[in-house]
N, C-alpha and C positions, 0 to 999 in steps of 0.2 A: 367468679362467684365463690363465696366461702361456704362450702358444703362439706359434710362428712366425707372423707376419702372413699369409703365404700359406695357412696352415691356419686359424688363428683367425678371420680375417675372411672366410672363405668359407662358403657354404651347405653344411650337413652332407651333403646328397644328392650334391653334386659331389665333396666330399672322400672320401666312402665309395666312389664310383665308382673313384677313383684309389687309395684306400687302404682296402680292405675290412677290414683288421686294426683300423682305428679303430672301425668298426662293431662288431666283436667285443669290443673293450675296453668300449665303452659298454653292450653287451648284458650283460656280466658284472655290471653295476651296475643292471640292469633298466631301462635307458634304451632305449626301443624305437625308435630312429631307423631301424633297418634296415627295419622294417615300416611306418614312417610314410609316408602317401601325400603329405604336403606337402613335408617335407624342406628348407624354406627357412631354418630357424634357423641362425644363425651358430654355428660350432663353439665359439667362446669362450663362448657363452651357453647351450649345451645343458645342461650340468650344473646351472647355477643355475636354469634354467627348471623343472627337475625337483626342486629343493629337497632335495637329498640331504645337505646340510650341508657344512661346511668340510673335514672330514676326508676324506670321499668325493671331494669336488671336488679336493683336493690329490692324492689317490691316482690319480684319472683323469688329471689333468694330468701327473703323473709317468710314468704308463704310456704315454700318447700321446707325450710327449717322448722317452722311452726307445725306443719303436718308431721314431720319426722319425730319431733319432740312429743307429739300427742300419742305416739304408738306405745 
């Protein structure tokens, strides 16, 4: 995923603390990071770990980047 390094290279649990909307975006695609007890996956790897495919990964990337641009 092509995300800003401060987001893409960070653990998902830390990013969701600062940006709950990213957790909401992931939840739309049935990626359960919000309820995960570990939360150490890097944001850039989260979608590929869940093997949703290229189209879904591109959509998640677009939604996360649009959210970040709106800040």
